[in-house]
N, C-alpha and C positions, 0 to 999 in steps of 0.2 A: 479519845483522839482529837476531838475539836479544841480543847484546852491545849492538846499538845501544839496543835498546827497554829493556834492563834498566837504562840510564845513566837514564831518564827515571820508571823506577816510582816512585822516592823523591825525585823533582822538589818544589821548593817555588814553582817558577816557570813550570811547564811542565804541561798536561794532555796525559796520554795514555788514548787508548778505542781499544777493537777492537768491531768489530759483525758479524753474519752479514750473507749477502746479503739479508734480510729487514728489515735495519734494527734489529735488536734487539742490545742491547748484551750482549758476552760477556766484556768487560774493562773496568776502569776503574782510573786509578792512584788511592793514597791523596790527593793533592792535588784531584782532581777530585770525590771523594765530601766532602771536608772543604768545599770550594767551594758543592757543589750537593745538600748532605744534607738542604736546606730542601723540597727536592722530593722525594725519597724516601730510604729507608735500605738500600735494596738495588735497584741499577740493573738487575744481570744478569738477561737475559730479558725486560726491558721495552724498549718501541718507542722508540726516539731522540726522535719527536715530543715525548713528555712533557717534554723539557728544552730543546726550542726554541722559541722566539716564533715564535707562529702565523704571522706575515706572511713568515717568514724561512725556511719549510719548504720552498719553493721552490727557494731557494738551495742548501740541501742535496740534495736530490734530482738538480738539475742537476749539481752537482760529482761525486756519486756515480756519475751516467749517464756523464759524461768518465773518471772514473776505470776503471769498468768497460771502456769503448771502447779504452782507452789502458793498461793493467796495466803498472804499474810505474812511471808518470810521476805526478809529485806536482801537484795542482791546489788552489787555496787559494780560500777565500771568507770573508767576515765576517758572522757570526752574533749573535744578541741572545739571551740566555738569562735567562729570568724570575730576579728577584733577590728578597730576601725582604718587601722593602717595596715590593712590587707594581709595580716600575719592572724594570729589566732592566740586565743585562752586557753589553758589547760583548766578543766573542770572536772572536779571529783562529785559522783552522784550514787546517791543510795535510792533504789527503786521499790515499791512496795504495790501489790494490787488489792484495791479492794473491793469487797465485794457486797451485791445487797442481800434483803433478808433471805432470796433464795439460793443464797452460794454463787451465784452468779457474778462473774466479773463486771466490775461498776466502771472503775476508774482507776488511772496510775496514780501514785502521788510520789513525786521526788523530791528530794533534799539535797542540796549542791554547796559545794565550796570551792573558792579558786585556789589552783596548785600551780598558777603560772611561775612564780618566783621561786618555789621549791624543786620546780623542774629545771629552772633555768641555773640554779645552782647545783642540781646533782649534774646537769650537763657540763658546766665548768669544770666541776672535780673529775668527769669521767672523761673529758677531752686532755686535762692535764697527766690523768694516768696514762691515757693512750700513749702522749708523746714521751712520757717518762718511761713506760714500759720498753718503746723503741728503741730508747739508748741503752737500757740495762741488759736486754736479752742479747743485744749482740755482743758485748764482752762476755756474758756467760756463756754462749755458745762456743767463742773463741777461746776462753779458759777450759771449757769442756773438751775441745778437741785436741790442745797442748796436752792436758791430761792422758788421754787415751794413746798419744805418741809416745808419750814419756813410758806407760803401762806396756805397750808394744816393744818399746825398746828395751825395756826391763827384762821382757820373754816370760812373763808371769811370776818372776820374784818378786814377794811384798816388799813394798816402801813404806814407812809408817807416814813420812812426809806427804806423799802422794794419797794414802790413805786419808790424812787429816785435809788436804787441800779439798778431795772428791768430797769429804762428809762436809764441808764448811759449803762448797759449792750448792750441794743438794739442799742444804737448808735456806740457803739464798735464794735458789730457784722457788723451793717449797712457798717460803714467806712471802715472796713476789705473786705467785700463783694464787694465796689465799687473798692476799691484796686486792688482785684485780678481780675475782669474783664478787668480793664486796662491794667493790667501786660498780662493778656491771650492774649487779642485782639491786644494792642499795635500798633494799626492803621497800620498791615501790614496783617492782614487777608482779603486773596484776595476773593470778591465776583465774583464767574464764574455764579452763576443764581439768578437774580434779586428777591427780596422780592415781591411777589404779590401786588398789588395796595390796595386789598379787600381780607380781608379774612373770609371766611365764615363758612370753614370746617376745624379741626384741629385735628390730630391723634396724640396721645401721647403713648409712649411707655416706661415702667419704670416698674420694678417688685416690686416697694415699694407702697403697696396699699395705706398709708397714704399720700405719695405724690401724688398720682394720685388724690386721694378727694381731696387736697388742691389744687391743679393747676387747677382743673376742676372750684370749686369753685370761685377762683380767677378770672379766664376767664369768668366765668357765671357774676360777678360782674361787670366786665368790660363792657360786651356786651352780653347780654342774647339771643342775636339770633345765635351766633356764636354754631356751633354742633362740639361736643367733641367725638372724637371715642377713647376710652382708652384700652389699652392692658397690660398686665403685661408680655408678652413674645413676642420677635422679630417675631418668627414664625407666630402668629397670624396676628401681623400688616401686615407683608408682604403677608400672603394669602388673606387679606380684603384690602389693599389697592387701588387695581384696581376698585374694587366696591364702595368704601368710597370716592375716588378722594378726599383725603384734599388739602387744598392749601396749607398746611404746615406741617411740622411734626417735634413734639417735641421729640427728641431722648435720652435717656441715653446709655452711652455706656458700663458700666460694670454691664453685667447682666449675672446668671449663663446659662450654656450651650449656648446658640446662643445671642450672646452680638449686641451691637449696631454694631460692624465694620462687623459681618456677614448679619445684616441686610443693612447695606450700602453696602457690595459687591453684594448683591442677586438685589440690586435695579440697579445697574449696570446692572448687567448680563441681566436682566429682562426688560431694557430700560426705566425704571420708572425716570421721572423728576422732581418729586415733591420736591421744597426747602426744607431742614432740617437744623434746630438748634439742634446744641446738648446743653444739659442741665445736666451737669455734677458736681459732688463734685470734680473731678479730674483737678488740674492744671498742670498737670504733662506735662512739656515740648515736649515728645515724644506724647502723646495724641494729643495735640493740632498741632504738625506737620504733624501727621498721618491724623489729620481730612482734614487738607490742600490740601490733595491729592485726593480726593473725590468732585467730581465736584457740586454733590448735596448739599453738606454742605454751607451755605450762613452765619452761625456765630456760636459761641460758647461760652455760658454764663456759669458761676458757679452757683451751689445750696450754700446756697438756694436762691431760685428768686424772688427779691421783686415785689411789685406789680408797681411799678415805672418804673421798667426794662420791665416786661410783658407788660405795657401799652405802652411801647417806640417800642416794638417789634410787637404788633399786629397794633396799630392806629398810632405810628409815631408821638406820643405826649410826 
């Protein structure tokens, strides 16, 4: 281990720090000192909270708890740290708990690197996708409406040209959906809670009655043994979550009065650890970024939900 650590002492690409079990720095390498020297001239003995963006402190605490519970295993997290210009740096860290000869937790060792530019580029891509989707979805919706009008006028009579147009429109909409989900997740959505191996009960929270009906039907078609608890308000869902004990929650975020963010905040306050998948029509980078701050959120997918996507989420197929 010491030889491995010595390799990073003079690194100009990776941070290396050590803390005691009270969260105080006992060692930082020169690269860390140079990067965050605007925060302190001497980190040794100071609390790590001084160098972590306040809203990300819970990530540090949860990662440390995992390390202490699983000595020797490595756990990762994405943490923001204050920058000199009042913004912040994005940093990716891997934590490990080191024990003494009695197998008692002795210190936490952390290796980190800067992800700021990567996150900035990802956000630019997401923002472009968000603007593009807004312009594309409107004509798709209008064309779909016109096709439905034509089908009604034909009074159920088959029309090959309408069929081909409808098929092409569905393919376009499906392609757009896959693209948006790829941009939303983009390989950097951090899973802080693992998806359960088996899903028997699902809580669905959405203010759209039609969506609730459709998603229930899709789930039953995939597995009729799954029990669904549907709620049009987050208040109802949070009241019943302890009784229902869902294996997973499918959550809309933009709802009137009490929205998805309120629901997630209450989950944290009440200590509920049920995994949550956000299902939203929004691909706003700010919503995606905000979702990453909630430890229960394991994924973020966009509407409309395709059967193949739902099958993958529920069955891993």
